C-alpha positions, 0 to 999 in steps of 0.5 A: 529536258527529255528532248534536249537529252535525246538531241545530245545522244543523237549528236554524239552518235552522229559524231561517232559515226562520222569519225568511224566513217572517216577512219574507214575511208582512210584505210579501206579503198583509198591509196594511202595508209597514214599513221591512223590507218591500217589494213586488216581482214578484207580491207584493201588500199587501191591505186588512184586509177584502180589498177592495183590493189593491196591487201591480204591474199590467200593463194589457191586452197591454202589456209595462209595469208600474205600481204600482196599487191595484185591487179584489181581489174584483171580476173584471177588476182595476178600477184606482182609483189608479196611482203611476207612471202616466207612468213604467212599468217593464219588469220587476216582478221587478227593481223594488220598492216600499219605504219609506225611512228618510226616510218616503217610499214609492219605486219603484226598479228595477235600473239606475236611480240615482234612484227611478222614483216617490216620494211626495216627503214631507218628514218631519222625525222619526226615528220609524219610519213605515209605509205601510198600504192602508186598506179604502176604497182609500186608501194612507197613510203614518203615524207609528206613534205617531200613526196618526190623522193621515196624513203622506201619502195617495193620496186627496190625489193621485188619478189618474182615480178619486175614491173615497167619502170622497176629495176633489176640490178646491183647497188655498187655502194651497198653491194646489195642487189635486186633479185627475182626469185620464183614462188615455190609453187602455184600456191606458195609464194615462198622463195623457190629455187630459181632466181635471175639477177645481175652477174656481180662479175660482168655486165650480164644477167644470169639465172641460178638454181638454188643460188649455186648452179648457173643455167642461163646467161643473157650474154654481155650488154652491147652498148651499140646494139643496145641488147644483150648478146645472147638475147637478140629478141630484145631488138624485136621487143623494144621496137614493138611494145617495150623499151629495154634500157641498161644503166651502168654507172659508178653507183648502180648497174641495172636493167629496166623497161617501159611500154610504148603505150601506157594502156598495155598491161605487162609484167616480167616474171621469174616463173615457178618453171624456172623460166623468165617470162614476159606476159601481156594481158589481152582484154579481148581474150581475157588472158595473159599471153606469153610474148617471150621467155628464157630459157626457150625450152623447159628442160634447159632449166637446171634440175627442174624435175628434182632428184631421180627424175627425167625431164622430157621436152616431148611430153606433158607433163615434162617431169617423170620419175625414173623407173623404180622411183615415185614422187616424194610429194604427189601434192607438190607435183600437182602444183608444178613443184617438182623440186622435191624429186623422186624417191625409191619405191624399194630400199637398196639391200647393198648386197652383192649376192645373187639376190642383191641390187641390180641395174636397169638400163635407161636409154637415150639420156643426157647424163646426170650432173657431177659424175665421177670418172673411174678406171674400167676397161669394159662395162662389166668392170664398170658395173662391178665398181658401182656394186661394191660401193653402196652409195653408188646409184648409177653408172655409164660406160662408153668410149670416154670410159666409166662414170659413176654417181653417188647419192642423188641424180640431178638434171637428167633429160630424155632425148630422142631415139638413139641420140643420148647415152645409156644410164644404168640405174641401181634398183632393188632386185624386186623392182628390176624383176618386175620391170623385166617381166612386164617388158617380156609380156609386152613384147609377147603381146605385141608379137601375137597382136602383129600376127593376128593383125597381118592375117586380118589386114590382108583379108580386108585390104580389097574390101576397104579399097572397094568401099573407099572408091565408091564413097569418093565417087558418091562424094564427087557427084554430091559435090557438084550439087551441094557441100560434100562430106568426105571420110578422112581416109578417103582424103588420105587416099586422094592426097596420097597420104597428104604428101604434096603440100601446097602451103601452110598458114595460121589455120593449117596446111594445104595439100593437093588431091585428085578425086576419082573423077580426076577433079583436082582439089586442095584439102586444108587440114585445120590445126587451130580448130576449137576442139570443144566444138561439137560435130553438129556445130562444126557442120553447121558453120562449115555449111554456112561458109559453103553457101557463100558464092562469089567469083572472087572467093574460093569455093568450098566443095566439101569437108571432113569431120571425124574425131579430132580431124577437121578438113576443108576441101576447096577448088584447086587454084592452078596459079597458086597464091599471089605471094609466089608471083610477087616475091619468088621471081625465080619460079614464076612469071612477072605479073603485068600492071594490068593483072595487078590492077585486076587482082587489086580490084577483084580482091576488093570485090571479094572482101566487100561481098564478105563485109557488106553482102553476106547475111552476117558480116564476115571479117577475114582477119588475115588478109595477105598475099598468101591468102589471095589465090589465082585461077588459070586466068589469074582471077583473084580469089580470097581464101580462108574467109570465115575461118576466123569464126570457125576456129574461134578468134583466139588472140594468142593463136593469132599473135603466133600467126602474126609473127610469121606474117608481120606487117599486115596487122591493124593497130586495134589488134594489139591495142585490144580494141573491138575488131571491125571490118576496117581491120581487113581494110588496113591489111588490104592497104598493106597488100596494095603497097606490095602489089605496087612495089613487087616486094615485101613492105619490110626489108632488112637494110644494113646494120640491123635497120629496115626499109619500110616501103609504105612510108618511103612511097608516101613521102615520095608522093607527098614530095611530088616525085614521079609516080612511076619511080615507086613502081616495081622495077621489073615492070620497067615503067609499063603502067598507067600513071593514073592507075598507079596514083589511084591505087597509091592514094587508096592504099595510103587511106587504107592504112590510116591509124584511126579506123574511122579514117579508112574507107569501106571496101565498097568505097575502095571498089569505087576508087579503083573503078574511077567513080570516086577520086581521093586526094593524098592523105597525110602520112599516119603518125605511126608510120612517120615516127619510123621514117625510112630506114628505121630500126625494125618497124615490124608491126607499126600497130603498137601505137594507140590512137590516144598517143597523138591527135588525128591530123587528117580529115577522115575518109569516112567523115569526108564521104558523109559531109558534103561540105568537105568533099571538095578538098579531100574527095570528089566524085567524078563526072562518070557517076 
């Protein structure tokens, strides 16, 4: 009897535990909320692939909780949607998100009779519904029997973020619209002052401040160009990563976008800054990178700094209170919320007497909004008019007359010296007197300091000059034997204060210098150096680069490391960079085919040494004609090797550089895959095509379309055209056909989409020297998708290898499989 009772108890407990377990599974970690499920406390639902998560979110250091959707796999909880953005709850354990029998999702909390938030769906059916978090971040309510048509979706009610496949526009039937509204600040997702929406009166989008002042417009939609007239960047973006579409019919008018590669994570955000920003996540650098924003400058955002504050585009932070004013809320300013503006430190007396209010001149301003024009013949009369009205806060007088302002001053901007208007701001007399006393003291201190400095300066000039010359002589002697260390002021002298600029690139600018022994050098000022590096670490890494010696690598002679200044001193290359001779025919001679082939081979040897012969493989990361320098005999030397490691591979910086040197970027950079030496091989292949043609690979044709030489050349070779027909016309066919064909085949293999299909640089040398023969590969899918005269094929690298099936037998695999070499690669009898 006892045993029987015990077994019953165990069975009951097992049943209870199973029911409880199933209930937990239905509401925690799954992607669906049903009539029996809910989300409370730390419980969440997660989309099927695990990319998005919905639950209670507490931003920053606040004590408020919001139902939100965020990226689960990305650090930092980047929120894309908030339900109760203006009605937070204080306790997530006494609140829950559930789905009711009437089909609505509601957020309820203990002590409140009405829901904190509801979808307000009118559902006229007795069939059960469910809420599902989809893999695109969209929360939908759907009838289980008709899941293809959602009854409600969060994409129809965006907060500050527009996701791929989401809509931003106007429903012409219901007269409702989707609006992106900024957060109040970084810790408050409540509705801020800045919005972007479809203009109800025209086919364009506008940004508004407080839903009253328009400060940006996209311009009208151009159906032929498929861009907005004032956003030409869309042409670039749609060909690289995104496809933007504008739909306008009798029912609705909206913009939407999608990504070419589903693995790319991106979002369009109406930021707390009042700017619309396209952000893309880069897995390698673990950060969101800004690809596009409007307005382009922060101070173009209307009243970004609030009342009685100045926006200065040349300073950080951008916002500053006027003299005599202070932030109303320092806490909000620390959260990048400047909307509260500034308030007077001292109350106005409104007394016109001697001890009354005074005016302080604030120069070079874009004057505030909403001025009142009054009649005054001079500045004194204008000031008198403002003084007599206690509500007058400022005045300005110029050739256009007298203008005065009442109550708040809005949307002021600071301009550079002598380029704006003078604004006379009304302050309490005590604030003006304090400011005047400070200004006088500063002037006196400056004059005294200048006088003493001049006396000391003339006494030190000769001594400094003598010591500087001695140091340069010593450094020059050391340079002949080892890596020399230069003082910054010595290099200033050698380069005549960096006055003769040889060129610039992603890592910095290069200046010509002459040392005391008449040795000519090239000094590169590094602009992207990682300033967290210590002096010792920087010297160690530079020394490692300095030990690398090869006839096809530019020799590093010395360096400078003082404070934030980092410079590298190289041997001077009298014939400059390859790009000058290829693309600037007016100031340089035409390179013969023999010299071009010598450059291709020498560059390959230099890269092979970096990849295969150094103790640690060095990946250049920026191979292009600008980084191939030519000595007096036109021997090529690879420059800037090792700098990718020296400055740190910060991909946001690399992308900035790529915008200026587009066309050399391997697909794995954009896709976020691991970067290997094969990325240099891809760039080298693109450079070979430019050596062949004597022109940039990408050239603007007509009607916004582009000619892409590699695709055209590979098509001609595949069709059996005369090989010399693709050669630089300036050479007039003066080239060895076998060499032209050999280098074309090699270039075609180097730019294959799959890095495993590309040769190593060692194999490239064997091909160029005639020891290894290769057949013509098929045109890569990414290039074939554009064809010739395509529309803006800038990078060609947003195409993931997962988008298509490899159709060529790989270069690497062919060399490792002897059975395949007969059809794709044969070793000549010279080996």
